Backbone bond lengths (Angstrom), bond angles and torsions (degrees), N, CA, C in turn:
res aa  C-N    CA-C-N  psi(-1)  N-CA   C-N-CA  omega(-1)  CA-C   N-CA-C  phi
1 M - - - 1.458 - - 1.526 110.87 -
2 R 1.355 115.47 -42.62 1.452 118.36 -178.39 1.519 111.02 -69.44
3 A 1.353 117.32 -37.35 1.456 120.45 179.41 1.528 110.54 -60.15
4 S 1.336 116.36 -41.36 1.462 120.33 178.22 1.525 110.82 -64.06
5 R 1.335 116.58 -39.11 1.472 120.20 -179.87 1.516 111.07 -68.05
6 L 1.349 117.07 -39.57 1.463 120.11 178.12 1.525 111.16 -62.33
7 L 1.335 115.95 -40.91 1.456 119.25 177.99 1.520 110.90 -65.09
8 S 1.344 116.85 -41.07 1.464 120.35 178.40 1.521 110.79 -62.40
9 L 1.323 117.22 -41.49 1.463 120.90 178.16 1.525 111.02 -61.14
10 L 1.331 115.37 -43.82 1.464 120.25 179.98 1.526 111.24 -63.53
11 L 1.321 117.11 -43.30 1.458 120.29 -179.73 1.524 111.67 -68.13
12 L 1.320 117.30 -34.20 1.467 120.34 175.73 1.523 110.83 -61.68
13 L 1.335 116.50 -42.59 1.458 119.90 179.47 1.522 111.98 -69.92
14 Q 1.331 117.29 -27.50 1.460 120.02 176.68 1.523 111.51 -70.76
15 T 1.338 116.35 -32.28 1.464 119.49 -174.98 1.522 112.77 -94.20
16 R 1.310 118.86 -12.21 1.471 122.07 178.40 1.528 108.84 -119.25
17 E 1.304 116.65 152.12 1.471 119.50 -179.97 1.520 111.60 -68.24
18 A 1.331 116.07 -42.55 1.467 120.82 179.01 1.521 108.56 -160.09
19 L 1.323 116.03 146.83 1.455 121.56 177.76 1.520 108.97 -138.34
20 T 1.318 116.20 135.71 1.458 119.95 176.71 1.521 109.33 -78.26
21 A 1.329 115.34 168.00 1.464 119.58 178.27 1.522 110.30 -62.23
22 A 1.338 116.72 -37.75 1.464 119.91 179.45 1.526 110.97 -64.73
23 E 1.341 117.26 -41.90 1.465 120.61 179.15 1.520 111.63 -65.60
24 L 1.320 116.77 -41.94 1.463 120.39 177.32 1.530 111.10 -63.74
25 A 1.320 115.88 -39.28 1.465 119.67 179.44 1.528 110.77 -62.68
26 R 1.348 117.02 -40.50 1.459 119.80 178.25 1.521 111.24 -66.32
27 E 1.334 117.03 -43.04 1.460 120.47 -178.89 1.526 111.71 -63.65
28 L 1.325 116.27 -40.63 1.466 121.29 -175.16 1.525 112.81 -91.90
29 E 1.361 115.88 -7.40 1.463 121.38 -179.86 1.529 111.51 59.39
30 V 1.341 114.89 47.16 1.467 121.55 175.92 1.525 107.53 -133.53
31 S 1.339 116.63 178.41 1.460 120.81 177.91 1.534 110.17 -82.92
32 E 1.316 116.36 161.07 1.465 120.38 176.89 1.528 110.64 -63.53
33 R 1.331 116.85 -33.30 1.464 119.58 178.37 1.532 110.33 -61.47
34 T 1.355 116.38 -38.76 1.462 120.10 177.65 1.520 110.47 -65.32
35 V 1.328 117.26 -38.82 1.467 121.06 177.70 1.523 110.45 -60.57
36 Y 1.335 117.54 -44.51 1.474 120.78 179.22 1.529 110.49 -57.98
37 R 1.348 116.35 -44.10 1.467 119.87 -179.51 1.526 110.86 -65.83
38 D 1.335 117.29 -40.00 1.464 120.44 -179.36 1.522 111.36 -66.85
39 V 1.322 117.29 -38.77 1.471 120.53 178.53 1.522 110.30 -63.55
40 L 1.331 116.75 -41.68 1.473 120.51 177.69 1.532 110.33 -62.72
41 A 1.342 116.54 -39.33 1.460 119.83 -179.52 1.529 110.82 -66.04
42 L 1.338 118.09 -41.15 1.460 121.12 178.13 1.522 111.16 -64.97
43 S 1.322 115.46 -41.28 1.467 120.00 179.33 1.523 110.79 -63.71
44 A 1.343 116.33 -41.46 1.458 120.11 179.42 1.523 111.71 -66.36
45 A 1.347 116.33 -25.24 1.463 120.61 179.29 1.521 112.45 -84.81
46 G 1.328 117.18 0.99 1.460 120.62 176.65 1.515 115.51 99.95
47 V 1.317 118.15 4.08 1.468 120.35 177.53 1.527 108.15 -76.85
48 P 1.348 118.72 125.90 1.466 121.58 -176.98 1.524 112.15 -76.87
49 I 1.313 116.50 74.37 1.457 122.13 -179.44 1.523 108.96 -107.56
50 Y 1.313 118.04 137.06 1.456 121.28 -179.95 1.519 109.34 -142.97
51 A 1.343 115.67 165.75 1.461 121.21 -176.76 1.520 110.18 -116.27
52 D 1.332 116.02 133.68 1.464 122.79 170.70 1.519 107.97 -99.82
53 R 1.301 116.01 134.99 1.459 119.20 178.56 1.529 109.65 -95.32
54 G 1.333 116.27 165.22 1.460 121.02 178.10 1.521 111.70 105.01
55 R 1.344 115.63 -179.11 1.465 121.55 -174.94 1.526 112.10 -63.46
56 A 1.320 117.20 -36.07 1.466 120.94 -179.58 1.521 111.56 -97.72
57 G 1.321 116.46 19.06 1.457 120.26 -175.01 1.507 113.07 -83.49
58 G 1.309 114.03 -170.59 1.453 121.34 -178.68 1.510 110.01 144.17
59 Y 1.312 115.56 177.96 1.462 120.12 177.98 1.520 109.76 -81.60
60 R 1.333 115.97 140.01 1.463 122.94 -179.91 1.524 109.37 -138.33
61 L 1.338 114.36 160.73 1.453 121.06 170.68 1.517 108.89 -101.01
62 L 1.318 115.98 144.64 1.454 120.03 176.50 1.529 108.86 -57.25
63 G 1.328 116.96 135.01 1.458 122.35 -171.79 1.517 114.56 -45.75
64 G 1.323 115.83 130.82 1.460 121.09 175.77 1.504 115.57 87.05
65 Y 1.339 118.25 -6.94 1.464 118.63 -177.86 1.523 110.23 -70.90
66 R 1.311 116.35 132.67 1.460 122.44 176.77 1.520 109.14 -140.43
67 T 1.333 115.06 146.72 1.446 120.01 174.91 1.514 109.12 -105.70
68 R 1.325 117.61 146.29 1.456 121.03 174.50 1.526 109.42 -75.89
69 L 1.320 117.04 162.42 1.453 121.18 -174.73 1.522 112.26 -83.03
70 T 1.321 116.61 43.38 1.461 120.05 -177.47 1.517 112.42 -72.94
71 G 1.349 117.83 -15.72 1.465 119.90 179.07 1.509 113.58 -88.73
72 M 1.326 118.30 2.15 1.457 120.72 -176.63 1.526 110.45 -78.27
73 T 1.334 115.08 136.41 1.457 119.77 177.51 1.524 109.97 -84.49
74 R 1.347 115.69 167.94 1.462 119.86 179.15 1.531 110.67 -62.71
75 D 1.333 117.09 -43.56 1.465 119.95 180.00 1.526 111.04 -59.30
76 E 1.340 116.49 -41.29 1.469 120.19 179.81 1.517 111.38 -65.86
77 A 1.335 117.14 -43.81 1.468 120.46 -178.98 1.524 110.67 -63.59
78 E 1.336 117.13 -44.79 1.464 119.85 -179.14 1.516 111.57 -67.86
79 A 1.347 117.44 -34.06 1.464 120.41 177.80 1.528 111.25 -64.83
80 L 1.334 117.29 -35.45 1.463 120.14 178.63 1.525 110.96 -62.97
81 F 1.310 117.80 -43.07 1.460 119.70 179.59 1.528 111.07 -72.25
82 L 1.325 117.94 -29.93 1.458 120.74 175.19 1.517 110.57 -65.83
83 A 1.333 117.15 -33.17 1.464 121.63 -178.21 1.520 112.85 -80.43
84 G 1.329 118.06 0.31 1.458 119.98 -175.93 1.510 114.44 -68.07
85 L 1.353 117.85 -28.88 1.452 122.54 179.19 1.520 112.23 46.40
86 P 1.343 119.09 63.65 1.465 120.53 -175.13 1.513 113.70 -61.87
87 G 1.359 118.30 -31.00 1.458 119.99 -179.72 1.516 112.85 -63.12
88 P 1.348 118.94 -60.46 1.453 120.52 177.92 1.524 113.56 -60.19
89 A 1.333 117.39 -37.17 1.466 119.83 178.51 1.526 110.38 -63.17
90 G 1.344 116.74 -40.50 1.454 120.14 177.02 1.515 111.95 -64.58
91 D 1.344 117.13 -38.47 1.460 120.65 177.52 1.521 111.54 -58.47
92 M 1.322 116.41 -35.29 1.464 120.77 -178.09 1.523 112.84 -87.06
93 G 1.343 117.41 3.99 1.458 120.35 179.38 1.509 113.61 82.98
94 L 1.336 116.79 21.35 1.465 120.29 -175.63 1.524 112.56 -111.00
95 A 1.332 117.72 15.32 1.466 119.70 -176.72 1.526 111.60 -59.60
96 D 1.339 117.69 -42.64 1.467 120.30 -179.32 1.523 111.05 -65.61
97 A 1.337 116.00 -40.40 1.472 119.44 -179.79 1.519 110.95 -65.10
98 V 1.335 117.18 -39.97 1.462 120.70 178.49 1.526 110.28 -65.44
99 A 1.335 116.73 -43.07 1.463 119.89 179.60 1.525 111.11 -62.52
100 A 1.348 117.14 -41.79 1.470 120.58 179.06 1.520 111.00 -64.96
101 A 1.344 116.31 -39.83 1.464 119.81 179.46 1.528 110.43 -65.04
102 E 1.332 116.98 -39.33 1.463 119.83 179.09 1.525 111.05 -65.18
103 L 1.342 116.62 -38.39 1.467 119.57 177.56 1.529 110.99 -62.53
104 K 1.323 116.46 -43.21 1.471 119.84 179.95 1.521 110.92 -65.89
105 L 1.326 116.09 -38.87 1.458 119.34 177.99 1.525 110.61 -65.32
106 L 1.332 116.57 -41.60 1.462 120.03 177.96 1.523 111.41 -61.13
107 A 1.340 115.96 -40.04 1.460 119.40 -179.61 1.517 111.71 -64.86
108 A 1.340 116.47 -28.65 1.460 119.93 -178.27 1.519 112.98 -85.98
109 L 1.344 116.82 -16.21 1.460 119.80 -178.53 1.524 111.00 -78.98
110 P 1.324 117.28 149.52 1.466 119.93 173.65 1.526 110.10 -67.77
111 P 1.317 118.17 155.87 1.479 121.37 -177.53 1.519 113.75 -53.16
112 S 1.310 117.80 -33.78 1.466 120.28 -176.24 1.522 112.79 -67.22
113 L 1.346 118.45 -16.00 1.462 121.51 -177.62 1.526 112.95 -111.21
114 R 1.325 118.44 5.92 1.462 119.44 -173.64 1.525 113.62 -77.60
115 D 1.328 116.96 -3.23 1.457 119.03 173.00 1.529 111.55 -90.54
116 A 1.349 117.55 6.22 1.464 121.38 -175.88 1.526 112.83 -58.35
117 P 1.366 120.44 -47.58 1.467 118.28 -179.54 1.516 113.20 -63.87
118 A 1.337 117.48 -36.38 1.469 119.94 179.45 1.528 110.41 -66.82
119 R 1.336 116.90 -45.01 1.464 120.47 179.37 1.523 110.84 -61.81
120 T 1.329 116.98 -41.61 1.464 120.54 -179.65 1.523 110.88 -66.08
121 G 1.346 116.95 -45.25 1.458 120.59 -178.92 1.512 113.44 -64.55
122 Q 1.344 116.92 -29.71 1.463 120.76 179.12 1.528 111.97 -75.28
123 R 1.325 116.92 -20.08 1.462 120.71 -172.07 1.515 114.99 -110.42
124 F 1.342 117.99 -23.80 1.458 120.55 -175.73 1.522 110.49 -136.81
125 H 1.326 115.77 139.10 1.469 121.36 174.65 1.519 108.13 -143.09
126 L 1.308 116.57 132.73 1.455 121.99 -179.44 1.526 108.81 -103.09
127 D 1.339 116.54 112.18 1.466 122.31 177.25 1.521 106.46 -105.76
128 V 1.324 116.39 95.73 1.463 121.25 -168.75 1.523 114.19 -73.15
129 P 1.344 120.43 -48.20 1.476 118.76 -174.54 1.525 112.47 -62.24
130 G 1.349 115.29 147.53 1.456 119.86 176.50 1.514 110.50 -72.31
131 W 1.346 116.12 169.89 1.456 120.97 178.37 1.526 109.97 -64.28
132 F 1.344 115.17 149.16 1.457 123.14 175.31 1.529 112.03 61.16
133 R 1.328 116.84 31.15 1.458 121.40 175.59 1.514 109.21 -116.02
134 E 1.332 114.87 152.72 1.448 118.55 170.58 1.525 108.22 -67.95
135 T 1.328 116.54 136.43 1.459 119.79 -174.39 1.523 113.53 -90.69
136 G 1.331 117.92 -10.96 1.457 119.87 -178.60 1.518 111.66 -72.88
137 P 1.345 117.65 149.88 1.467 120.65 179.16 1.528 110.60 -71.98
138 P 1.341 118.10 154.71 1.468 120.80 175.38 1.527 110.30 -59.69
139 P 1.342 118.27 149.21 1.470 121.26 -172.94 1.526 114.52 -57.38
140 W 1.336 117.88 -36.79 1.470 120.31 -172.79 1.528 113.25 -101.55
141 L 1.344 116.79 12.48 1.463 119.36 -176.94 1.523 112.08 -63.03
142 S 1.333 117.42 -44.80 1.464 120.26 -177.42 1.532 111.35 -62.27
143 D 1.338 117.67 -40.90 1.465 120.75 178.59 1.525 110.88 -63.62
144 L 1.318 116.18 -42.95 1.465 119.54 179.98 1.526 111.41 -67.28
145 A 1.348 116.75 -37.31 1.465 119.67 177.55 1.520 110.52 -62.64
146 G 1.329 117.17 -40.79 1.464 120.08 177.27 1.513 111.76 -62.53
147 A 1.343 116.98 -40.71 1.465 120.25 178.81 1.526 110.89 -66.61
148 V 1.337 117.24 -37.18 1.467 120.84 178.31 1.527 110.31 -63.54
149 W 1.340 116.68 -44.62 1.462 120.33 -179.40 1.527 111.44 -62.02
150 R 1.330 117.28 -37.87 1.471 120.98 -171.45 1.526 113.09 -102.00
151 D 1.344 117.39 5.75 1.470 121.39 -179.96 1.524 111.10 54.55
152 R 1.330 116.17 47.66 1.469 121.87 -179.67 1.527 110.42 -98.89
153 V 1.321 115.81 137.03 1.458 121.28 173.43 1.530 108.57 -68.61
154 V 1.325 117.40 138.63 1.456 121.28 179.11 1.527 110.19 -122.05
155 R 1.308 114.59 155.50 1.461 121.26 168.97 1.526 106.33 -114.17
156 L 1.323 116.18 124.77 1.459 117.82 -177.37 1.523 110.87 -133.65
157 R 1.321 113.54 152.83 1.464 121.17 170.36 1.521 107.20 -106.58
158 Y 1.330 114.89 137.72 1.460 120.52 -170.28 1.524 109.16 -134.34
159 R 1.320 116.05 131.75 1.460 121.10 -179.13 1.526 109.80 -82.48
160 R 1.318 115.88 117.36 1.464 121.75 178.32 1.521 108.09 -123.84
161 G 1.330 115.98 105.73 1.457 119.81 -176.38 1.514 110.13 66.38
162 D 1.341 116.00 -125.62 1.462 120.84 -178.70 1.518 112.54 -100.75
163 R 1.334 117.69 17.06 1.462 120.49 179.71 1.522 109.98 -139.23
164 E 1.339 115.10 165.93 1.461 121.11 177.30 1.523 109.42 -112.11
165 V 1.330 115.30 142.61 1.465 120.96 177.20 1.522 108.15 -122.76
166 E 1.326 115.67 155.50 1.467 121.17 177.16 1.523 109.33 -109.72
167 R 1.314 114.95 139.66 1.459 121.19 177.56 1.526 108.99 -137.22
168 E 1.330 116.13 157.68 1.465 121.81 175.82 1.522 107.91 -128.94
169 P 1.326 116.12 74.00 1.461 119.66 -173.33 1.529 112.99 -89.50
170 H 1.336 113.73 167.21 1.458 121.85 170.50 1.533 106.44 -98.77
171 P 1.334 118.51 108.14 1.470 120.57 -174.99 1.532 111.53 -75.04
172 Y 1.335 115.89 115.14 1.464 121.04 -176.86 1.523 113.09 -93.55
173 G 1.325 117.39 -33.92 1.460 117.33 -176.37 1.514 112.05 -172.49
174 L 1.331 115.06 166.94 1.457 122.92 177.12 1.523 108.91 -121.73
175 V 1.325 115.94 140.41 1.463 122.12 -179.17 1.522 108.20 -127.55
176 L 1.324 116.51 133.74 1.463 122.14 176.01 1.520 107.94 -107.34
177 K 1.338 116.21 115.21 1.463 121.58 -177.27 1.527 109.26 -128.27
178 S 1.329 117.13 116.15 1.466 122.83 177.55 1.529 112.11 51.78
179 G 1.336 115.88 41.63 1.448 120.59 177.73 1.512 114.96 82.41
180 V 1.325 118.66 1.82 1.467 123.08 -179.57 1.522 108.80 -113.72
181 W 1.349 115.87 130.67 1.465 121.41 178.62 1.535 110.29 -90.42
182 Y 1.337 115.32 137.92 1.460 122.00 177.64 1.527 108.95 -126.07
183 L 1.332 116.10 140.67 1.463 122.29 173.68 1.518 108.61 -100.73
184 V 1.326 116.58 125.61 1.463 122.06 172.70 1.523 107.25 -100.71
185 A 1.323 116.62 121.92 1.462 120.54 -173.76 1.524 110.06 -139.78
186 R 1.322 113.99 159.00 1.466 119.75 177.43 1.521 108.94 -104.24
187 V 1.321 115.65 128.01 1.456 122.40 176.48 1.520 107.06 -122.72
188 D 1.327 116.33 115.69 1.471 121.62 -172.38 1.529 108.41 58.15
189 D 1.321 118.18 -117.45 1.466 120.12 -176.63 1.531 112.52 -109.43
190 A 1.329 116.71 15.33 1.467 119.59 -177.15 1.521 110.18 -128.44
191 Y 1.336 115.69 152.02 1.457 121.44 176.60 1.520 109.32 -94.49
192 R 1.330 115.79 139.77 1.456 122.23 -178.63 1.524 109.39 -128.76
193 T 1.333 115.93 156.28 1.458 121.71 178.81 1.523 109.07 -121.28
194 Y 1.348 116.38 130.19 1.462 122.35 -178.72 1.530 109.39 -124.57
195 R 1.331 116.32 135.44 1.464 119.43 170.60 1.516 108.65 -73.86
196 V 1.337 116.03 125.21 1.459 119.67 -174.28 1.529 111.31 -66.89
197 D 1.334 118.08 -30.78 1.463 118.34 -179.33 1.528 112.48 -73.09
198 R 1.332 117.76 -4.74 1.458 121.18 174.75 1.529 112.11 -100.36
199 V 1.327 116.59 -1.12 1.463 120.74 175.86 1.521 107.78 -79.84
200 T 1.335 116.45 125.54 1.472 120.61 -176.51 1.521 113.06 -101.49
201 H 1.333 117.78 -16.19 1.464 119.96 178.38 1.528 109.16 -162.56
202 V 1.334 115.78 144.54 1.465 121.35 179.26 1.521 109.26 -136.89
203 E 1.324 115.82 133.94 1.458 122.09 170.01 1.527 107.45 -121.25
204 V 1.319 115.76 117.45 1.469 120.22 178.92 1.527 108.06 -89.97
205 G 1.318 117.02 117.91 1.452 121.41 -177.90 1.519 112.63 -82.45
206 T 1.310 115.07 177.37 1.471 120.93 176.63 1.521 111.29 -92.32
207 E 1.320 116.74 -14.89 1.465 120.95 -179.37 1.522 110.29 -74.70
208 T 1.318 116.44 136.42 1.464 121.18 176.43 1.526 109.45 -104.57
209 F 1.309 115.96 162.94 1.465 120.99 178.25 1.526 109.32 -123.44
210 D 1.307 115.79 158.10 1.467 121.83 177.79 1.518 108.86 -88.28
211 R 1.301 115.54 114.62 1.464 121.43 -177.83 1.529 110.33 -74.64
212 D 1.319 115.87 138.86 1.461 121.61 174.18 1.527 107.94 -70.55
213 A 1.327 116.49 111.47 1.471 120.80 -175.30 1.521 112.11 -64.15
214 G 1.321 117.44 -22.28 1.459 120.11 -178.26 1.519 114.07 -88.63
215 F 1.337 117.86 -0.19 1.459 120.15 -177.78 1.530 110.42 -72.37
216 D 1.314 116.48 129.71 1.470 123.32 -179.30 1.521 107.68 -112.48
217 L 1.331 117.27 103.86 1.466 121.51 -175.91 1.524 111.21 -61.61
218 A 1.329 117.28 -47.17 1.471 120.16 -178.54 1.527 111.04 -62.79
219 G 1.337 116.62 -42.50 1.461 120.17 179.36 1.517 111.86 -65.36
220 Y 1.339 116.47 -42.35 1.466 120.75 177.81 1.525 110.18 -59.79
221 W 1.327 116.34 -44.71 1.460 119.29 -176.88 1.524 111.16 -65.25
222 R 1.325 117.68 -41.13 1.462 120.35 178.12 1.528 111.13 -59.07
223 E 1.323 115.61 -45.60 1.470 119.90 -179.33 1.520 111.43 -64.40
224 Q 1.345 116.79 -44.25 1.457 120.38 -178.61 1.530 111.74 -66.94
225 A 1.328 116.77 -40.65 1.462 120.32 -179.40 1.526 110.40 -63.44
226 E 1.336 116.76 -43.43 1.462 119.15 179.89 1.523 110.66 -68.54
227 A 1.353 116.93 -40.81 1.465 119.77 178.38 1.528 110.84 -61.75
228 F 1.347 116.16 -38.95 1.465 120.00 178.84 1.526 110.69 -63.34
229 L 1.337 116.46 -45.20 1.463 119.32 179.98 1.526 111.10 -64.25
230 R 1.335 116.07 -41.09 1.468 119.20 -179.97 1.524 110.91 -63.38
231 S 1.348 116.37 -37.66 1.469 119.65 -178.73 1.527 111.69 -66.27
232 M 1.327 116.91 -24.27 1.461 120.74 -179.67 1.525 112.36 -80.29
233 L 1.329 116.95 -20.39 1.470 120.40 -174.48 1.527 108.93 -87.01
234 R 1.324 115.48 83.86 1.467 121.52 -173.19 1.525 113.15 -97.56
235 V 1.330 117.43 -7.44 1.465 121.67 -175.65 1.524 108.81 -124.53
236 E 1.323 116.13 146.76 1.464 121.09 176.14 1.518 108.51 -125.54
237 V 1.326 116.78 129.49 1.466 120.86 179.16 1.523 108.82 -115.01
238 T 1.316 115.52 148.69 1.464 121.70 176.71 1.515 108.13 -103.94
239 I 1.318 115.92 126.07 1.463 120.57 -175.22 1.527 110.37 -133.88
240 R 1.303 114.52 161.01 1.461 122.57 175.60 1.521 106.95 -119.41
241 L 1.335 116.48 125.10 1.464 122.16 -171.64 1.523 111.55 -120.75
242 S 1.327 115.10 140.20 1.460 120.31 170.14 1.528 108.55 -76.30
243 P 1.325 118.80 167.68 1.477 119.24 176.18 1.523 112.03 -56.55
244 A 1.342 117.35 -40.81 1.465 119.74 178.52 1.523 110.73 -66.99
245 G 1.325 117.13 -38.82 1.465 120.65 178.94 1.514 112.11 -63.67
246 L 1.337 116.83 -39.20 1.457 119.85 178.79 1.519 110.73 -65.45
247 R 1.335 117.22 -38.40 1.462 120.01 178.22 1.526 110.59 -66.20
248 R 1.333 117.15 -43.75 1.465 120.70 -177.12 1.521 112.58 -72.21
249 L 1.318 116.98 -22.13 1.468 120.08 179.69 1.523 110.96 -59.95
250 R 1.317 117.63 -29.13 1.467 121.61 179.15 1.525 111.33 -54.90
251 F 1.327 117.05 -36.33 1.460 121.07 -175.05 1.533 112.84 -89.53
252 L 1.323 117.24 -7.47 1.459 121.06 -179.38 1.524 113.02 -105.96
253 A 1.328 116.81 -19.84 1.470 120.40 -177.28 1.523 110.42 -66.06
254 D 1.335 116.03 151.78 1.466 121.26 -177.32 1.523 112.58 -64.93
255 A 1.317 117.69 -30.02 1.468 121.69 -177.74 1.527 107.91 -157.02
256 P 1.342 117.66 159.22 1.468 119.40 179.86 1.527 113.32 -55.90
257 F 1.346 117.96 -36.90 1.467 118.84 -176.95 1.538 110.94 -68.74
258 V 1.351 117.97 -23.90 1.463 120.60 176.48 1.529 109.75 -68.15
259 Y 1.324 115.73 -46.18 1.469 119.52 177.69 1.535 110.25 -63.22
260 E 1.320 116.72 -42.60 1.465 120.04 180.00 1.524 111.04 -62.25
261 A 1.350 117.23 -38.00 1.460 120.63 178.26 1.523 110.80 -65.41
262 A 1.341 116.66 -39.28 1.461 120.33 179.33 1.530 111.12 -65.99
263 V 1.326 116.82 -40.18 1.471 120.68 178.29 1.526 110.23 -65.57
264 A 1.341 116.14 -42.05 1.467 120.12 -178.67 1.523 111.58 -65.59
265 A 1.339 117.06 -32.77 1.465 120.79 -177.45 1.524 112.57 -85.46
266 A 1.319 118.23 -5.69 1.469 121.29 -175.70 1.524 111.00 -69.16
267 G 1.326 115.71 139.03 1.459 120.67 175.70 1.514 111.49 -82.81
268 E 1.311 115.83 -171.08 1.462 120.74 179.19 1.533 110.13 -70.65
269 P 1.334 118.48 141.36 1.470 120.58 178.14 1.527 111.34 -63.40
270 D 1.349 116.32 146.31 1.462 120.20 174.93 1.531 109.50 -83.70
271 G 1.325 117.06 -167.50 1.465 120.85 -176.28 1.512 113.93 -61.95
272 Q 1.355 117.90 -26.81 1.470 121.71 179.06 1.534 112.14 -97.36
273 G 1.320 117.36 4.57 1.460 120.85 178.77 1.520 114.06 88.11
274 W 1.361 117.79 3.01 1.461 120.35 179.18 1.525 110.23 -76.79
275 V 1.346 115.72 146.62 1.467 121.01 179.15 1.523 109.08 -127.19
276 V 1.330 115.48 151.12 1.466 122.31 174.30 1.523 107.96 -103.29
277 T 1.331 116.59 132.07 1.458 120.03 -179.10 1.527 109.77 -147.98
278 R 1.328 115.22 173.21 1.462 122.21 177.48 1.518 108.61 -113.20
279 L 1.326 115.78 138.35 1.462 121.32 -176.47 1.525 109.70 -125.36
280 P 1.349 118.29 118.70 1.468 120.00 174.86 1.521 110.89 -75.95
281 V 1.322 116.90 132.80 1.461 121.70 -177.69 1.521 109.48 -137.93
282 E 1.333 114.98 165.76 1.465 120.24 -179.55 1.521 111.71 -71.64
283 S 1.328 116.97 -40.97 1.464 121.66 -178.31 1.521 108.58 -163.01
284 V 1.340 115.91 168.75 1.457 120.24 176.41 1.522 110.23 -63.01
285 E 1.346 117.11 -36.42 1.459 121.00 179.66 1.531 111.16 -62.83
286 V 1.347 116.29 -44.95 1.459 120.52 178.52 1.527 110.30 -65.23
287 A 1.340 116.71 -41.72 1.463 120.16 178.75 1.529 110.76 -61.27
288 Y 1.319 117.18 -38.94 1.471 121.10 178.87 1.528 110.20 -59.56
289 T 1.331 116.48 -46.40 1.464 120.49 -178.93 1.519 111.50 -64.82
290 Q 1.347 116.45 -43.29 1.462 119.86 -177.82 1.522 111.76 -68.13
291 L 1.339 117.09 -47.06 1.458 120.41 -174.66 1.519 112.37 -74.43
292 L 1.331 117.38 -25.64 1.459 120.11 176.11 1.530 110.72 -59.72
293 A 1.345 116.14 -31.85 1.464 120.57 -179.59 1.530 112.13 -68.43
294 L 1.342 117.63 -17.93 1.464 120.40 179.46 1.523 112.36 -85.53
295 G 1.337 116.71 -10.69 1.461 120.36 176.05 1.515 113.10 54.27
296 P 1.340 117.02 -129.98 1.468 120.35 -176.10 1.529 114.08 -77.48
297 E 1.321 117.18 5.37 1.471 119.92 -178.58 1.532 112.14 -90.86
298 V 1.339 117.74 3.33 1.457 120.42 -179.28 1.520 109.65 -140.60
299 E 1.327 115.91 144.74 1.466 122.66 171.78 1.521 107.62 -128.66
300 V 1.339 116.44 125.31 1.464 120.88 177.32 1.516 108.88 -83.01
301 I 1.311 116.38 131.20 1.469 121.95 176.97 1.532 110.18 -100.12
302 E 1.317 116.31 -46.14 1.467 122.16 176.98 1.527 108.43 -143.06
303 P 1.341 116.95 149.41 1.473 130.04 1.59 1.529 112.05 -80.42
304 P 1.333 117.05 160.88 1.472 120.76 -176.23 1.523 113.59 -59.40
305 E 1.367 117.92 -37.20 1.461 118.78 -177.03 1.533 111.96 -66.53
306 L 1.333 116.57 -33.28 1.461 119.54 177.32 1.520 110.38 -71.96
307 R 1.323 116.97 -40.33 1.462 120.73 177.70 1.529 109.93 -60.44
308 S 1.346 117.07 -42.09 1.463 120.97 -179.50 1.527 111.13 -65.22
309 R 1.320 116.74 -41.35 1.471 119.70 -178.81 1.522 110.97 -63.68
310 L 1.333 117.08 -43.39 1.463 119.62 -179.88 1.531 110.95 -68.83
311 A 1.340 116.72 -35.10 1.465 119.39 177.56 1.527 110.40 -64.51
312 E 1.333 116.69 -42.13 1.463 120.46 177.53 1.529 111.00 -62.96
313 A 1.339 116.27 -41.01 1.464 119.48 178.57 1.518 110.84 -63.36
314 A 1.347 116.52 -40.07 1.465 119.92 -179.92 1.527 111.12 -65.21
315 M 1.333 115.88 -40.85 1.466 118.82 179.43 1.528 111.04 -67.47
316 S 1.319 116.98 -36.66 1.466 120.28 178.60 1.520 110.77 -64.87
317 V 1.333 116.19 -42.06 1.469 120.10 178.70 1.528 109.97 -64.81
318 A 1.361 116.57 -43.12 1.464 119.87 179.89 1.523 110.90 -62.68
319 A 1.330 116.60 -40.88 1.467 120.11 179.06 1.521 111.21 -65.78
320 L 1.320 116.15 -38.75 1.454 120.88 179.93 1.523 110.93 -60.52
321 Y 1.322 116.62 -45.00 1.464 119.77 -177.34 1.529 112.23 -78.90
322 S 1.316 117.70 -25.05 1.473 119.26 179.40 1.512 111.68 -70.67
323 T 1.330 117.16 -24.16 1.469 120.63 179.53 1.522 112.45 -102.88
324 A 1.328 116.99 6.46 1.468 120.44 -175.26 1.515 111.79 -62.52
325 D 1.337 117.93 -38.29 1.469 120.47 -178.05 1.526 111.48 -66.07
326 D 1.349 116.94 -34.78 1.467 120.26 179.22 1.521 111.22 -69.57
327 R 1.335 117.04 -34.97 1.460 120.53 -176.72 1.519 112.05 -81.22
328 F 1.336 116.98 -23.76 1.464 121.30 -178.82 1.528 109.27 -126.77
329 P 1.327 117.58 68.84 1.477 119.12 -175.20 1.515 113.82 -66.62
330 D 1.334 117.69 -23.68 1.468 120.25 -177.44 1.527 112.74 -88.78
331 R 1.331 116.40 1.30 1.455 118.52 -178.24 1.525 110.21 -68.66
332 P 1.356 118.11 136.19 1.473 119.67 179.34 1.515 111.02 -61.62
333 A 1.313 117.38 145.03 1.455 122.01 179.53 1.515 110.23 -71.79
């Protein structure tokens, strides 16, 4: 346990210019007294670590000192190559950079771990695009990725409906969702999201912008994705579900919060365990498709047009099977 902590302390000092004992204690989740003992142990082992006193002080490594990755476990090494995501990186024009980084990592690994990329590649493959989609990257993705890396202001033309608009955004990040690339950018004082395959032209300028250090790309995307889904749910249907139907609804709902809302709105079970609840949906047509998959485990109460459609579907299915023996007389009993 202590050996792992000493290595973590050393790597923290390699990646930061200086850290105080209090900062190291917070990072390692130990007391400052433990940090003092660990620093002495590293120093005694020959690591050139020293302390600067004063307001800007802290522990530092003698300039240029680096440790090889001899403390890395097999699981850690293989996880690094799994996280490489060569497909999306190649789409953004970073395939060469990823390959060079992997070579450097391999050179730093001990011989016993140098089969990590081969083992990972034999066991895991990430196929990002959805089914029935073109697999090629959008034409301007590489240019936008370069602007994102360098905090460059861009001028872009964007297809919106049947017309094109021009924008001059500050590109903050790129998101890959279900095989579709999105650009998250700041325009004036608001953040906007653009589908990259709808961008028709990009000019990357020489002007840079000051990035908001507090911006959280992952958090922004989660909020926007949920807000988008909520905005689509314009209809609410009242349904009666069997216990099996309620369980299966989890896999048919548009998003986890839709299923959670249906569970929260459910009344007390009746004598057979059925519950009445309300389900937010995009439209009556979408609700028809989703609820049809539940078969006899659901009964629509409202709206009347949805109840009628499902009743007609049920009667059609019953009629189809009631005449099956006449249409297939040679079928084995």
